[in-house]
C-alpha positions in Angstrom: 131.9 52.0 51.4 132.8 53.4 54.8 135.5 51.4 56.4 135.1 53.0 59.8 138.8 53.3 59.9 140.1 54.5 63.2 143.8 55.1 63.8 143.4 54.3 67.5 142.3 50.8 66.5 144.4 50.1 63.4 148.2 50.4 63.9 150.2 52.4 61.4 154.0 52.9 61.4 155.4 55.8 59.5 159.1 55.4 58.9 161.3 58.2 57.6 164.8 57.6 56.3 167.7 60.1 56.3 171.4 60.4 56.2 171.5 63.5 58.2 172.8 64.1 61.7 170.9 66.3 64.1 171.3 67.2 67.7 169.1 65.4 70.2 165.5 66.7 70.4 164.2 66.1 73.9 160.6 65.4 72.9 161.5 62.8 70.3 162.4 59.4 71.8 165.6 57.8 70.3 165.8 54.0 69.7 168.0 51.6 68.0 166.6 49.8 64.9 166.3 46.5 66.7 164.5 48.2 69.7 162.2 50.1 67.4 161.0 47.1 65.4 160.5 45.1 68.6 158.0 47.7 69.9 155.8 47.5 66.8 152.5 45.8 67.7 149.3 45.1 65.8 146.7 47.8 66.6 149.4 50.4 67.5 150.5 53.3 65.4 154.1 54.4 65.2 156.1 57.1 63.3 159.9 56.6 63.2 162.7 58.6 61.8 165.9 56.7 60.7 169.2 58.6 60.7 172.9 57.8 60.2 174.6 58.9 63.3 178.0 59.6 61.7 176.8 62.0 59.0 178.1 65.6 59.4 175.1 67.1 57.6 172.1 68.5 59.4 168.4 68.5 58.5 165.6 70.9 58.9 163.3 67.9 58.5 163.9 66.7 62.0 162.7 69.9 63.4 159.5 69.7 61.4 159.0 66.1 62.5 159.5 67.2 66.1 156.7 69.7 65.5 154.5 67.0 64.2 155.0 64.8 67.3 152.1 66.2 69.2 149.4 66.4 66.4 150.3 62.8 65.3 150.0 61.6 68.9 146.6 63.2 69.0 145.6 60.7 66.2 147.1 57.7 68.1 150.5 57.7 66.2 153.6 57.6 68.5 156.8 59.0 67.2 160.4 57.9 67.6 163.8 58.7 66.1 165.8 55.6 65.2 169.6 55.9 65.1 171.3 53.8 62.5 174.8 52.4 63.0 177.4 51.5 60.4 176.9 47.8 61.0 173.2 48.0 60.2 172.5 46.6 56.8 168.7 46.6 56.7 167.0 48.4 53.8 166.1 51.3 56.1 169.7 52.0 57.0 171.3 50.8 53.8 171.7 52.6 50.5 171.6 56.4 50.3 168.7 56.4 47.8 166.6 54.4 50.2 167.5 56.8 53.1 165.8 59.6 51.2 162.4 58.0 51.3 159.6 57.9 53.8 158.1 54.5 54.6 154.6 54.1 55.9 153.8 50.9 57.8 150.7 49.3 59.0 151.9 47.2 61.9 155.2 45.8 60.5 153.8 45.7 56.9 155.0 48.3 54.5 152.0 50.3 53.3 153.5 53.1 51.2 156.7 54.9 50.5 157.4 58.4 49.1 160.3 60.9 48.9 161.0 62.9 52.0 161.1 66.2 50.2 157.3 65.9 49.9 157.2 66.2 53.7 158.5 69.8 53.6 156.9 71.0 56.9 154.6 69.9 59.8 151.5 70.5 57.8 152.8 68.3 54.9 153.7 65.5 57.4 150.3 65.4 59.1 148.4 65.8 55.9 150.3 63.1 54.0 150.1 60.6 56.9 146.3 61.2 57.4 145.7 61.1 53.7 147.3 57.7 53.4 145.5 56.4 56.5 142.1 57.6 55.5 142.2 56.1 52.0 138.5 54.9 52.3 137.2 58.1 54.0 138.8 60.5 51.4 138.4 59.8 47.7 140.8 61.6 45.5 139.4 62.4 42.0 140.6 64.2 39.0 137.6 64.7 36.7 133.9 65.5 36.8 132.8 62.0 35.8 134.4 60.6 39.0 132.5 63.2 41.1 129.2 62.4 39.4 129.7 58.6 39.9 130.3 59.1 43.7 127.3 61.5 43.9 125.0 59.1 42.2 126.2 56.2 44.4 125.4 58.1 47.6 122.0 59.6 46.7 119.6 58.7 49.4 122.4 57.2 51.5 124.9 59.8 52.7 126.1 63.4 52.2 129.4 64.4 50.6 132.0 66.9 51.7 133.9 68.0 48.5 137.0 70.1 48.7 139.5 71.6 46.4 143.1 72.5 47.5 145.8 73.9 45.4 148.3 71.2 46.4 148.8 68.2 48.6 150.5 68.9 51.9 149.6 72.6 52.3 147.7 73.8 55.5 144.3 73.6 53.8 144.9 70.0 52.9 145.8 69.2 56.5 142.6 70.9 57.7 140.5 68.8 55.4 142.3 65.6 56.5 141.8 66.5 60.2 138.1 67.0 59.5 137.9 63.7 57.7 139.5 62.0 60.7 136.6 63.2 62.8 133.7 63.0 60.4 134.9 60.4 57.9 132.6 57.7 59.1 129.6 60.1 58.8 130.2 61.8 55.5 132.1 60.8 52.3 135.0 63.2 51.8 136.1 63.8 48.2 139.3 65.7 47.4 140.7 67.2 44.2 143.6 69.5 43.2 142.3 70.0 39.7 141.2 73.5 38.9 139.2 72.3 35.8 137.0 70.2 38.1 136.3 73.1 40.4 135.4 75.2 37.5 133.1 72.5 36.1 130.8 72.7 39.2 130.4 76.4 38.8 133.0 78.0 41.0 134.2 81.3 39.6 137.1 82.1 42.0 139.5 79.2 41.6 142.5 80.8 43.3 141.6 79.6 46.7 140.7 76.4 48.5 137.0 75.5 48.4 134.8 73.2 50.4 131.2 72.2 49.5 128.6 70.2 51.3 126.6 68.0 48.9 123.1 67.2 50.4 122.7 63.8 48.7 121.0 61.9 51.6 117.7 63.6 50.9 117.8 62.9 47.1 115.8 59.9 46.1 115.5 60.6 42.4 118.8 59.6 40.7 118.2 62.2 37.9 118.1 65.0 40.5 121.3 66.8 41.4 122.3 67.0 45.0 122.0 70.5 46.5 125.4 72.1 47.2 126.3 74.6 50.0 129.6 76.4 49.8 131.7 77.2 52.9 132.6 80.8 52.5 135.2 81.0 55.4 138.9 80.1 54.9 139.7 76.4 55.1 140.9 75.8 58.6 140.1 72.9 60.9 137.9 75.1 63.2 136.0 76.7 60.4 135.3 73.3 58.8 134.1 71.9 62.1 131.7 74.9 62.6 130.5 74.6 59.1 129.7 70.9 59.4 127.8 71.6 62.7 125.6 74.1 60.8 125.0 71.5 58.1 123.9 69.0 60.8 121.4 71.4 62.4 117.8 71.3 61.4 117.0 73.1 58.2 113.8 74.7 59.6 112.3 74.7 63.1 108.9 75.7 64.2 108.6 77.7 67.4 105.8 79.3 69.3 107.6 81.3 72.0 109.2 84.7 72.5 112.0 85.1 69.8 114.1 86.9 72.5 114.2 83.7 74.5 114.8 81.3 71.6 118.3 79.7 71.4 119.6 77.3 68.8 123.0 75.9 67.8 123.3 78.8 65.3 123.5 81.3 68.1 126.2 79.2 69.8 128.2 79.3 66.6 127.9 83.0 66.3 125.2 83.0 63.6 121.9 85.1 63.7 118.4 83.7 63.6 115.7 84.6 61.1 112.1 84.1 62.2 109.4 83.9 59.4 106.2 85.0 61.1 103.3 82.7 60.2 99.6 82.4 61.0 97.1 79.6 60.6 95.5 81.0 57.5 98.8 81.2 55.5 100.7 78.4 57.2 101.5 76.3 54.1 102.7 79.2 52.0 104.7 80.6 54.9 106.4 77.2 55.5 107.4 77.0 51.8 108.8 80.5 52.0 110.7 79.6 55.2 112.2 76.5 53.6 113.3 78.5 50.6 114.9 81.1 52.8 116.6 78.4 54.9 118.3 76.9 51.9 119.5 80.3 50.8 120.9 81.1 54.3 122.3 77.7 55.1 125.6 78.1 56.9 124.9 81.8 57.4 121.9 81.9 59.7 119.3 79.7 61.4 115.8 79.9 60.1 112.7 79.3 62.2 108.9 79.4 61.5 107.3 81.5 64.2 103.6 80.7 64.8 101.9 84.0 65.6 98.6 82.4 66.7 100.2 80.4 69.4 102.5 83.2 70.7 101.8 84.9 74.0 104.1 87.8 73.2 102.7 90.5 70.9 104.4 91.1 67.6 103.7 94.2 65.5 100.8 93.3 63.2 102.5 94.3 60.0 105.9 92.5 60.9 106.5 89.3 58.9 110.2 88.7 59.8 112.0 88.8 63.1 115.8 89.1 63.1 117.9 88.1 66.1 121.6 88.8 66.3 124.1 86.4 67.8 125.3 89.0 70.3 123.8 88.7 73.8 121.6 91.4 75.0 120.8 92.9 71.6 117.0 93.3 71.1 115.3 91.5 68.2 114.3 93.5 65.1 110.7 93.3 63.7 110.8 93.8 60.0 108.5 94.1 57.0 110.1 92.3 54.1 107.9 90.9 51.4 110.6 89.5 49.1 112.9 86.6 49.8 115.9 88.5 48.3 115.3 91.4 50.7 115.4 88.9 53.6 118.7 87.4 52.4 120.1 90.8 51.8 119.2 92.0 55.3 120.9 89.0 56.9 124.1 89.3 54.8 124.4 93.0 55.5 123.9 92.6 59.3 126.1 89.6 60.2 128.9 91.9 61.4 131.1 90.7 58.6 132.0 92.6 55.5 134.3 91.5 52.8 137.1 93.9 51.8 136.4 95.3 48.4 138.1 93.6 45.5 139.1 95.1 42.2 136.1 95.5 40.0 138.1 94.5 37.0 139.2 91.3 38.7 142.0 91.0 36.1 145.0 91.7 38.3 147.4 88.8 38.3 147.8 87.3 41.8 151.2 86.4 43.2 152.6 83.0 42.7 152.6 81.7 46.3 155.4 79.3 45.4 157.8 82.1 44.6 156.4 85.0 46.6 159.3 86.7 48.4 157.3 89.1 50.5 155.5 87.3 53.4 153.2 90.3 54.2 152.0 90.5 50.6 151.5 86.8 50.5 149.5 86.8 53.7 147.3 89.6 52.5 146.8 87.7 49.2 145.9 84.5 51.1 143.5 86.3 53.5 141.8 88.7 51.1 138.6 86.5 51.4 138.7 86.9 55.2 135.5 88.7 56.2 136.2 91.6 58.6 133.6 93.4 60.6 134.4 96.7 59.0 131.1 98.2 60.2 132.7 98.5 63.6 134.7 101.4 62.2 133.4 104.5 60.3 134.6 104.9 56.7 135.5 108.5 56.1 135.4 110.5 52.8 136.4 114.0 51.7 132.9 115.1 52.6 132.7 113.5 56.1 136.2 113.7 57.4 136.1 117.2 58.8 132.7 116.9 60.4 133.5 113.6 62.0 136.7 114.6 63.7 135.1 117.8 64.9 132.1 116.1 66.4 133.9 113.6 68.6 137.3 112.3 69.8 138.4 110.1 66.9 141.1 107.6 65.9 141.7 107.7 62.2 143.5 105.0 60.2 145.1 106.3 57.0 145.8 103.5 54.6 146.1 102.6 50.9 144.0 99.8 49.6 146.6 98.8 47.1 149.4 98.4 49.7 150.1 95.0 51.4 151.2 96.5 54.7 148.1 98.7 54.9 145.8 95.8 54.3 147.6 93.6 56.8 147.4 96.3 59.5 143.7 96.9 58.7 143.1 93.4 60.1 144.8 94.4 63.4 142.9 97.7 63.4 139.6 95.9 63.1 140.7 93.5 65.9 141.1 96.5 68.1 137.6 97.7 67.1 136.3 94.3 68.2 138.0 94.5 71.5 136.7 98.1 72.2 133.2 97.4 71.0 130.8 99.1 73.3 133.5 100.3 75.8 135.4 103.1 74.1 134.6 106.8 74.0 136.9 107.1 71.0 135.3 106.8 67.6 137.4 104.4 65.4 137.4 105.5 61.7 139.4 104.8 58.6 140.0 106.5 55.3 141.5 105.0 52.1 144.1 107.5 50.8 144.0 105.8 47.4 140.5 107.3 47.0 140.8 110.5 49.0 144.3 111.7 48.4 143.6 115.4 49.1 142.4 114.6 52.6 145.5 112.6 53.4 147.8 115.3 52.0 146.2 118.0 54.2 146.7 115.7 57.2 150.5 115.4 56.5 150.2 111.7 55.6 153.3 110.7 53.7 153.5 107.0 54.4 151.2 104.1 55.0 149.7 102.9 57.2 149.5 105.6 59.9 147.1 106.1 62.8 146.3 109.6 64.2 144.3 110.6 67.2 142.1 113.7 67.1 140.9 115.3 70.3 139.0 118.6 70.6 141.3 121.4 71.5 144.5 119.4 70.9 146.9 118.8 68.0 146.5 115.5 66.3 148.8 112.8 67.7 150.4 110.2 65.4 150.7 106.6 66.7 154.4 105.5 66.4 154.3 102.0 67.9 154.3 98.5 66.5 151.7 97.7 63.8 149.9 95.2 65.9 146.7 94.8 67.8 148.0 94.9 71.4 150.3 97.9 70.9 147.6 100.0 69.2 145.1 99.0 71.8 147.5 100.1 74.6 147.9 103.4 72.8 144.2 104.0 72.6 143.4 103.0 76.1 146.2 105.0 77.7 145.0 108.1 75.8 141.7 108.0 77.6 143.2 110.5 80.1 145.4 113.6 79.6 149.0 113.6 80.5 150.7 114.3 82.7 147.9 113.8 85.3 147.7 116.7 87.7 147.8 115.2 91.2 146.4 117.5 93.9 146.9 115.8 97.2 149.2 113.4 99.1 146.4 110.9 99.4 145.7 111.0 95.6 149.5 110.7 95.0 149.6 107.5 97.1 146.6 106.1 95.2 148.3 106.9 92.0 151.6 105.2 93.0 149.7 102.1 94.3 147.9 101.8 91.0 144.4 102.3 92.5 143.8 105.6 90.9 143.9 104.2 87.4 143.7 100.5 88.1 141.9 99.8 84.8 144.9 101.1 82.9 147.6 99.2 84.9 147.5 96.2 82.5 148.6 98.6 79.7 151.3 100.4 81.6 153.2 98.3 84.3 155.1 101.5 85.3 153.5 104.8 86.5 155.8 107.8 86.6 155.2 110.7 89.1 157.2 113.9 88.8 157.9 115.7 92.0 158.5 119.5 91.8 158.3 122.4 94.2 155.8 125.1 93.3 158.5 127.4 92.2 160.1 125.1 89.7 158.2 126.5 86.7 160.6 125.6 83.9 161.2 122.1 85.2 157.5 121.5 85.4 157.0 122.7 81.9 159.7 120.4 80.6 158.2 117.4 82.5 154.7 118.3 81.1 156.2 118.4 77.6 157.8 115.0 78.1 154.6 113.5 79.6 152.6 114.8 76.7 155.2 113.3 74.2 155.0 109.9 75.9 151.2 109.7 76.2 149.8 106.5 74.9 153.0 104.6 76.0 153.2 105.2 79.8 151.2 106.8 82.6 152.7 110.0 83.8 151.6 112.4 86.6 152.9 115.5 88.3 152.7 116.7 91.9 153.9 120.2 92.9 151.8 121.2 95.9 153.2 123.0 98.9 153.5 119.7 100.9 155.5 118.0 98.1 158.4 117.6 100.6 156.4 115.0 102.5 156.5 112.8 99.5 160.1 113.5 98.6 161.2 112.7 102.2 159.2 109.5 102.3 160.7 108.2 99.1 164.2 109.7 99.7 164.0 111.8 96.6 165.7 115.2 96.2 163.6 117.7 94.2 163.2 117.7 91.3 162.7 113.9 91.0 160.8 111.1 89.4 159.0 108.3 91.3 158.8 105.1 89.3 156.0 102.8 90.5 156.6 99.3 89.2 153.2 97.7 89.8 154.0 94.1 88.9 156.9 94.1 91.3 155.2 96.3 94.0 158.3 98.6 94.1 158.6 102.4 94.0 162.0 103.9 92.9 163.2 107.5 93.0 165.3 109.0 90.2 166.8 112.4 90.7 166.5 114.8 87.8 170.0 116.2 87.3 168.7 117.7 84.0 165.2 118.8 83.5 165.3 119.1 79.7 162.3 117.4 78.2 164.5 115.2 75.9 166.5 113.9 78.9 163.3 113.2 80.9 161.9 111.2 78.0 165.2 109.2 77.9 165.1 108.5 81.6 161.5 107.3 81.5 162.1 105.2 78.4 165.1 103.5 80.0 163.1 102.9 83.2 160.5 100.9 81.2 163.2 98.4 80.3 163.3 95.3 82.5 166.5 94.2 84.3 166.4 90.6 82.9 163.8 90.6 80.1 162.6 87.8 77.9 163.8 88.8 74.4 161.2 88.6 71.7 161.1 89.8 68.1 159.0 92.8 69.2 161.1 94.1 72.1 164.6 93.3 70.8 165.1 96.7 69.2 164.5 98.4 72.6 167.3 96.5 74.2 169.5 96.4 71.1 169.7 100.2 70.8 171.5 100.3 74.2 174.7 99.3 72.2 175.8 96.8 74.8 176.9 93.2 74.4 174.0 90.8 74.9 174.3 88.2 77.7 171.6 85.8 76.6 170.3 82.7 78.4 168.7 80.3 75.9 166.0 78.2 77.5 163.6 75.6 76.2 160.7 76.9 78.2 160.4 79.1 81.3 163.8 80.2 82.7 165.0 78.3 85.8 164.2 80.5 88.9 167.7 79.8 90.3 169.4 81.0 87.2 167.2 84.1 87.2 168.0 84.8 90.8 171.8 84.5 90.2 171.7 86.9 87.2 169.5 89.5 89.0 171.8 89.4 92.0 174.8 90.3 89.7 172.7 93.0 88.1 172.0 94.6 91.5 175.7 94.2 92.4 176.6 96.2 89.2 178.6 93.3 87.7 176.6 93.4 84.5 176.4 97.2 83.9 178.5 96.7 80.7 176.0 94.1 79.3 172.4 93.6 78.5 171.3 90.5 80.4 168.3 88.7 78.9 166.8 85.3 78.2 165.1 83.7 75.2 162.4 81.1 75.4 162.8 78.9 72.3 159.2 77.8 72.6 157.9 81.3 72.4 160.5 82.5 69.9 161.5 79.5 67.7 163.9 81.6 65.6 166.2 81.2 68.6 167.1 77.7 67.4 168.4 79.2 64.1 170.5 81.7 66.1 172.0 78.9 68.2 173.0 76.9 65.1 174.9 79.9 64.0 176.9 79.8 67.3 177.3 76.1 67.8 178.0 73.0 65.7 176.8 70.6 67.0 174.3 72.2 69.4 174.9 71.3 73.1 172.0 70.7 75.5 170.0 73.6 76.9 170.1 75.9 78.8 172.9 77.8 77.2 174.4 81.1 78.3 176.2 83.1 75.7 177.7 86.6 75.4 177.3 88.2 72.0 179.3 91.3 71.1 177.3 92.4 68.1 178.4 96.0 68.1 182.1 95.5 68.2 183.8 92.6 66.5 180.9 90.1 66.5 182.6 87.6 68.9 180.4 85.0 70.6 181.5 83.5 74.0 179.8 80.6 75.7 179.6 80.0 79.4 181.1 76.5 80.1 178.2 74.0 79.8 179.7 71.8 82.5 179.5 74.5 85.1 176.4 75.5 87.1 174.9 78.9 86.5 175.5 80.3 89.9 176.8 83.7 91.1 180.4 82.5 91.8 180.9 80.8 88.5 179.4 83.7 86.6 181.6 86.3 88.3 184.7 84.2 87.6 183.7 83.7 83.9 183.1 87.5 83.5 186.5 88.3 85.0 188.2 85.9 82.5 186.4 87.6 79.7 187.6 91.0 80.8 191.1 89.7 81.1 191.0 88.2 77.6 191.5 84.7 78.9 188.4 83.2 77.2 188.3 82.1 73.6 185.3 82.9 71.4 183.4 80.1 69.9 182.6 82.0 66.7 182.8 85.4 65.1 179.6 86.6 63.4 180.3 88.0 59.9 180.0 91.7 59.4 177.5 91.4 56.6 174.1 93.0 56.1 171.0 90.9 56.1 168.7 92.8 53.8 165.0 92.2 53.0 164.1 91.1 49.4 162.9 94.6 48.7 163.6 97.9 50.6 159.9 98.5 51.1 159.8 95.3 53.2 162.4 96.3 55.7 160.1 95.7 58.7 162.9 95.5 61.3 163.9 99.1 60.4 160.3 100.0 61.0 160.4 98.5 64.4 163.6 100.2 65.2 162.3 103.5 63.9 159.2 103.2 66.1 161.3 102.5 69.1 163.8 105.3 68.5 160.9 107.6 68.0 159.9 107.3 71.6 163.3 106.9 73.2 166.1 108.7 71.4 164.7 111.5 69.1 164.5 115.1 70.2 161.1 116.0 71.7 159.3 118.2 69.2 158.0 121.5 70.5 154.2 121.8 70.5 152.9 123.9 67.7 149.9 126.1 67.8 146.6 124.3 67.6 145.2 124.3 64.1 141.7 125.7 63.9 139.1 123.4 62.6 137.0 125.1 60.0 133.3 124.7 60.3 132.9 124.9 56.6 133.0 121.3 55.4 134.8 122.4 52.2 137.8 123.3 54.2 139.6 120.4 55.8 141.2 120.3 59.3 144.9 120.1 58.5 147.5 118.4 60.7 150.4 120.8 60.7 152.3 119.2 63.5 155.8 117.8 62.8 155.8 114.9 60.5 157.6 111.7 61.5 160.5 111.0 59.2 161.1 107.3 59.0 164.0 105.6 57.2 161.6 103.7 54.8 161.8 106.0 51.9 160.2 103.5 49.5 156.9 103.8 51.4 156.7 107.5 51.0 154.2 109.0 48.5 155.5 112.5 47.8 152.9 113.7 45.4 149.2 112.9 45.2 146.7 113.5 42.5 143.2 112.6 41.7 144.2 110.0 39.2 144.8 107.6 42.1 141.1 107.0 42.0 141.3 105.1 38.8 141.8 101.3 39.2 144.4 101.3 36.5 146.6 103.7 38.4 146.1 101.7 41.6 147.3 98.5 39.9 150.3 100.3 38.4 151.3 101.6 41.9 150.8 98.2 43.5 153.2 96.5 41.0 155.7 99.4 41.4 155.9 99.4 45.2 
């Protein structure tokens, strides 16, 4: 039954035909047809892509194949691109209909062919290749009878891993195939895409991929059904691997030692341990109970039988269950649970995972993934089974909100359970809670505004999601950054101290500038700002304090205005009033005179100072540099930028040659969208690196630095002078058209831009009088500070009412928005 197939021992050639032309991809070797076929050897695997060199068309498929090079090589399959010539008359470079097929070879023998449009991405390529190679390890079935036949044939012999995926070639299918590659000689893998078959074995939720472990090896009676254990995590390669390891572990282990010292594979996999306490008089009954519990908790926890009579450590006399969490250093719990269901319930409620609540009615029609036009909504839909440790945050209600924010410094996430963006950000929020677990003095909380609309209304919440920080004696502060884990974590960590920091001595100022004073925060703010003022500059100090308070959570700011401030200003050649900018990563301290001390101007100066001279452009930071309204001088690189190129450009920056531009670079490996950008500029695409000047704000012209010239200072200066004199021709003009999202509510680039402009270009709001927090729980603490006005009008909820609590209303709103 098991062939023991191993792709490292049996050679497979996978040949893909095309009529498209694509630029050279460095990681994909190029061969002639004759050379390629001469390299095929028995016992060697090879994947080749045939392409007509004179075709003017391009293909996305080559990019996907290039992405598949590394994973296929991991399975012993080499990859090459084969360039066809006009004189070639073989079937692989012949008729157009043959060029649109993929050919799978074993050695030089054709094994299978299928249309290339089935290989729509890297997941599909890897999944299809492994599926074809593992034809004995993975049985594809379509009905219950086939499953029963396989099950009966393996009883007493081997276990089965049965999986259902919605379609062949999707990521879940690839994950199953990769698992089959590793475990295919140990277990029989069975695969189906038939919903009816999944329903026939008792699965209720058939919208998602499923994986079951059939325990058939222990079954000796052919009339007895194999036990089945469902993997409850999403189908990923790692999750399947961890699940199989738990299935391989002992079902029940007897121990006679201190539970605190016991370690099993379950703890290593992040699962808790359950000890059933036994004694000699009740050993047999206790063992039967332990085995029953072990089957119920298989894949969720390890179960052990703890022999009290042989134990040197004392256990409370009435305790019959010991619970040990996977986290290190957490003491074990001694419990009294006389019912198996109570044991199961206790474990499931204390595994630090909690499933997001689903609709009770369960009749909402899910999106069709094939036609879903909003990637955020699609992601939330795909991940709604992902178990989040929600217990790391406190869920607030109308009754508990006021008391909670009064009792401690709190971070509150206001979200709507029916909105995709809210639910996507909730995952990032929980990730922050995980990172801060046991270290933060801030209490992380959340409130679902769909259920508690009055609370959100009183807190000036008019859009979702939004995070606010509540500190005793201060106005609530709204988080205005990116909706991601790292930015929110930075905001919370930097708000551990008040801003601006009041520096009281020269020595403390030097420690502040060196980064020693707040060295644990330097990783979140690479620049520290110190304002220097004489004691008499009262208005200037007030404006700086206002600016520092406005920027808290984004940059570290401090103020020094003692009598000896002139010592600092003299040392750093700064005329008062001034700012000292300590760039910790570069080890530099710059002085910036304050010609204007208005808070808004100070905010702008600090915001501009945070920008790098030659940054790597990413999706996240592009708005910060784009708002400067300067032409972008972009160096496109397939990896880390060449130090010589960087030195040349930074030299020109320091010599003021590039004051009219925004010099930057883009790593195509970190930001793959850059390849699409280059295709809009060049046809065909020349080799990297490429230096281009893009005038997006005026005319849309794109100019390319000559690829035959070295990127050195002299050549760059000459090229820039030609540009200024109008002697260079543009390579293309970008059309002045708007690229809009499918729906206005999904205009996430505008959200990024709004968050950036909120810190850098808007007028600093004047601080309002602190709102008193009423001690009466019936009166809520209201946030009366200025409300951010973002350009995403479709996310606003102008009027709230209690009817939002009804599920019907929530569904209606979800469809509407």
